[in-house]
N, C-alpha and C positions, 0 to 999 in steps of 0.2 A: 419628665427627659428620657431620651434615652441613652446609658451606661454604657459603656465597654472596656472589656479586661482580657488580657491577653495573660496566657499562662506562658512559659518556655520550659519544654521537657529533654534534657537532651537523651539525645538515639545511642542505649547503650553495644547495640549486636554489631552494628556498623564499624567500619574505621572511617580513617579522615578522605581515601579514594572513594571507597562502595556506592558513595551517592551524587560521585563528582558526575557522570553524565547526563545524570538527570537535570542538573542545576544549567550546564553549559548549550545543553538543544535548547535549553528553552527558554536560552539568554537571546542564541542564534535564531528561536523560532520567530524571538520579540524583536529584534534587531531589523528582522527580513519584513514584518508586519506596521511599524512602524517607517519604513520607506514606503510601502506599497500608501500606506494614509495621507502619508503627504504628499503624493504625489497626485492622489485624487480626495483631497482632502474639502476642495470646491463642493463636489460633489454628498459630502459627508458630513459638511458646517449646518449644524441647527438640524440636525438628527437626533432620535430620541434612540437613547442606548439600546435595547431591543432593537428598534429599524438600524440604526446605525451602524450595527454586531451582523445583523445579515446582509448587508450591503457590502458588509468588509468581504466578510466569504464568499459571495458571488465572485468577488474580484477573484480571490485566493483558492477557494476549493475547488476539488473535483469530483464531482459527483454525477449518478445517470442522467440528471435533466439538467446539471451544467458540465458538457463536457471539455469544454473548451476555458475555464478561466481566464483572464488577459494573463497571470502572476502565476504559475506553476510552482504552488509551496509545497501539493501533495505528495510528488517528484523528488524536492528536498528534504521534507518532514517524511515518511512513510511513516505508518501505521500513527499521525499525531492523535493523541486522544484528544475530542470534540473538546471538552468541558475545557481541559489545555486552551487548546484554541482560542474558545470562546475567551479565555482570563485574560490569554497575550490583548486580543483582538483589543478590551475594554481600557488595558496597561498603556497598549501602543496607544490609545487612540487621547489619552488624560495627557499620557508627554506628548502628544506633538499640539494638543491646544492651550498646552503653560507655555508651550517653544514660541507661537504665537500668538500666546497673548505677550507674552513678555519683547516679542519683536515688536508689538504693533509700540507699546511702552514707550521701546529706543526710540522710534522712528519717532511718537512725537515729541522723548528728548530732544533726537537731534537737530527737530523745526526751530525748538523754540531757542534752542543755544543758539544755533544758525540765525536766526531773526536777530539776537542780540550784538551778533555781530563778533565769537567765540569760538570756538574751538573745540570739539566734540573731542574726547581723549576717549571716550568709554566705547569697549570694545563692543557692535551687535552679538548680541546672541546665536548662537551656534547648534543646531539639534544633533546630539548624540543617540546614538543606535545602537550603544555600545549602553550596561546600567546593570548592576549588581543585582539584578532584579531574582524573585523569590516564589518558587511556583505555591500556586493554592491548588492543596490535591480536594478534589472536591468529594464528600459522599454518594457509595456507591460507584461513583465512577473513577476513583483515583483511592479512594480508603475505605477503611470495613475495616473494624472497633472489631477486636478478638476479645479484649478481656484490658480490666483496669489497666495493664500496665503493654501490651502487646496490639497490632493491627497488621492489615495488609492495604499494603501501598502499590498503586504502579510505578516502576520504574522504569529510568531506556536499559538496556543489559542487552551485551551482545549481541549489536542493530536488532537491538526487537521492546516493546514491548509487552512488560513481562510479572506479572504476583509477586514482592515480596517483601516478606515478617521480615517485621523489625521492634525488639523489642528495645522501649523506652523508660525513664525513669522518674516514676507519677507521684517523687514526693509532693512535686508544689501544689500539685492536683488537688492530693488529701489533706494540705494546711492551710488551704485559701477557702475564702466562702461561694462556693459554687450552686452548691445544690438548688435554688429558687433561679441560676440564671439559662439562657437557651447555649447551650455550645453550639457555633458555626463549624465552620468549614476549615483545616485546619492546616496548616502554610511550614511546607518545608522549610528549613532555614540552617544555613553554614555560619558562623560566628569562626574565626583563626581557623584550625585543623577539624572541629567539629560537629558536628550534627545535631538539629533540633526538631522536634516538631509542636510547634507552637500552636495553642489553641485559643481559640478569642468567643468571649462570654458578653451577651446583651442582656440586658434587660431593661425593663422601663421603671424609673427610678421619680417618684413624686418628691418634690422637697414639699417641708414641712412648710406653712402659711398660720406661723404663731402670728395673735397681736403684739405687737409691738410693747403696750403694757407689759403683758405676761412673757411675753421675749429674757432667755439671760446667754447670754452673749463671750465669747474667750476673745478680749483685744490682745494683740503681738505686735507686740515692738519688734525685728527684724535688728540686728546689730553685729556688728566684727568683732568685740568685745565676749559678748554672748552670741551665739545666733540666733536665741531669741528669748524672749523676757515677756510671759502671759499672765495675763488677768482675767479670772470669772466673776461678771458681773450682774446684776440686777438693771431693771430697767430705771430705778428710781440713785442709783449709783455707789447702789451694798455690791461694796468687794466680798466673793466669796470666796476666794481663792487666786492666788500665788505658785509661779514656776519657774524656774531659771534651767534651761536648756541649753549644753556646749558639750566640748567635745575637745576638751582639750592635750589629750594625746592622738589625734591623730592630725588638731594643726600644730601641731610643736612635729611631725612627719612632717607634714606636707612641705614648711618654714624649711625645714632641713634639706628636703629635696630640692626645695627650689632657690638654696644656697648654693648648692652643689652643679646645680646646669648655671648657675649664674658666673661661679667659679668654673665650669668648663669654660660657657663661652665666654670668657674675659681670655683662657689658656691659649683659647686657638680658634680666634674669632667666629663667623658663626657656624652653630653646629642645632639640628634638628633634636639629637638625643631622644629617640621616640621610646628608650625604658623608662628615660625620667619621667618623661608627660604622660605615659600610660600608669604608672602608678599615680602621678598626681593626678591625672581626674580621676580615679580611681577612687581615693582620699576625699575630692572635691562632690561625688556622687553619693559616698556615703554618707558624707554632711548633710549633705542635703535631705535623703531619703530618714536619715535618723530625727533631724532637725523633725522633717514634719508629722514621723510617725506618732515623736512624743507633741503634739502641736494636740494629732487627733486625740491621744490616748487621753488626754489633759480637757479634752473639748468632751469627751465618751464620761469621764468621770463625774463632771456638772451637767449634763444631760446637755449641753449649749443649743440650741436654736443657728446661732448667726456667729461666723469666727469674721474677725472683722481685720484685714490690713490696713497698709499705706499704699498711697499709687509711688511708688515707686521705682521711677527711669530711669535712663541716662546721669549717673550722679556726676558735676563737672567738681575739678578744688580746685578751690582758687589759687591763684599764682601767687609769688612771693611769700604764705605762710613757712612757719617751721615744720619739717617734715614733711612736707606736697607731694616727693616724689615718692617714698615709704608709704603715705598714703593713700597715694593712685597705685601703686601697684595692690594694695589690699582689696581695691576697692575691685581691680581688675579681675582678680581670684574672687569673689563675695557671690552667689550664687539667691541672691533673691528673688529674682523674678523665679530662678526655678523649683525654693522650696515653698512658693506661694500657687507654682504651677499645682505641686505635686498634693499639698493640701489642699489645692479645691478639689483637686480626682478623685482622692480619700474622702472628702467630705462630701462630695456626691452621694459615692456612696451610699452615706450613713444619713441621707435626707436629711444631712443639714445648711447651708446658706452664703454662700462668701460677699463681703460688703469690703469695699476699700472705702478710703477718708483720704481727707488733703494731708500731706503728713508737717505742713511747715508750721514751726513754734513750735510741735511736740512736746520734742525734747528739752526745748529752750525754756518753753514756759512750767513752771509749779505748777502742779494739782490741786494747792489748794486756794490758786488764785494771787497769790501775794506776786508774781510779777514773773520777772527772766531770774534763770537761776545761771550762779558761777561754778564751772565741773573743773574736780580736778586733773591733773597732770594724767593720768589715764583714762578721764573721761569717764569712769564707771562712776561717779559717786559727784549730787551736784549737792551746794549752798542755798536755802532758800532763802529771801530776806530776814526774813527773822530769827536767824544762824540754824535752823534746824536741815541736818544732813540726811538725807534721803540717795535711795540708787536712783541714781537720774535713767535707766532703760523702764526700768518699775513706774518711776511718776509717769515717762511716755507712752505706757503702756492706758495708764491709766485717763491718759489726758484723748488715747487716742478712742476708747468707749465709748468715751461720754460726748466724745463730737458726734459718730456713730447717733445716739440714742438723740443728742439734741436734735440732727436732723431729720430722723424719721417723726418722731414728736413734732414736729412745728410742720412740716413739709404738707401736713393735709389743712392748717389754720388759712383764715383771711387773712389779706393785706393791712387791715386793720387791729386782727389779732394777737397779730405778727408788731405789730408796732406798740400795741399794748405791751406786749411782755417785755418789748425793749426794753420800755421805759421804769421798768421794773427791774429788767436784770441789764441792766447796759455792757453788758461781754457778749450778749446772743449778737448785735449787731456786726461784731467783725468776724467771719469762721474761724479765721487763723490761728484766734487769742481768747478759741471755749479750752475752757479747761474742764477736771472733773468735778471745781468748785459751779461753774457754773450750773451744768449740770442737774446738781442738789438744789442751785437760787435757784432753777425755770422749775424742777416740781412746789417749791415750795408757795413759786407764783401761783402755777395750777391752781395747788388746792385751797391760797386767798379769795381767788377768783371762782371755785365750787365746778375749774373745768379740769377733763380727764384726758389721757393723752388718749390715739386710736387703736 
């Protein structure tokens, strides 16, 4: 599979307005092209990218063989670089195509709702010609590398396109593993009042194909108290490592900011408070990235082949329970899917695979198979039926890893063989009741029968 990473490098040699004309004229050109593509979409629909680009250029670009195009792009955008024009055409076509698809979906939804005698409140999608798009600087035509931290770029300056030497901070390029990655065309990006040159890198990565019996996995239980609790495990249920990941300082700061935001909203009614949200979102992003990095470090320590998560979609809090409002608020700021997405991205760079299992009862069942547990008020400790007290999230991480291995081990078996195993290990019949004890019992049953996992 092909993986892509983007490295952002701040431009040091130019201020907040030096490269602004380049962005503005590119966005104006993109808006012009979007309007053209929308008007001529019936002729362009179904064409491949190369043929579509050629067809649009015939509509807008004046040449010796095409002296009178239907739309006068050349006069409005004099000496506009050819590669930049083709980039804008490709981007504009994708925008119009997306708009058309959304419009079709809206029309289908409208017909269904009106057919049921209901009123459609949803407004139809609108095609916007104004987009905060950033130009791709194609090598040779708009970008020439001079050194590790200097390059020549073609920019719009004094009503003309000219080459300009820029200096950028290459610290990020030095600190990332990009020696064997292919460098693609960079992009000129503006964030706030600062400009960046973003380099994207691609690499063909082959994910590992280790047999289940030889796999080492890291099972991850994401939570609200601890950001993540990880366990490294062999296929026979042997736990070889554990790790608790948390960011108490960042979470405390975020809770303080959320409290201040609520107070401001109570005192003055509705308030957007962009400065509060900027800090809150920054802390949430830090928690997400730090948690993902620690999970990957732990997986690398034990040479893991697979990282296992739970399927965590939209979680609803039952009504009427004590502290439901507070719990709902915590769930709203829980970056569970963001952490999984970041871990998946980083794991694929290292040839690791990602798997997910059903989350039902992973925390409610004791890993030793003794049944449901009782949680304390803080929900961090669980008391087993035997009286044993254990960390609830750690027990859940054992069950997560066990469920993955059981699923993969019995997957290639015939129905007859599965029934024989279920007779010896009754807990296999209910997938939502699988625990670490079920995995250990399964291996004992396989040894008794003389069978081996695939």
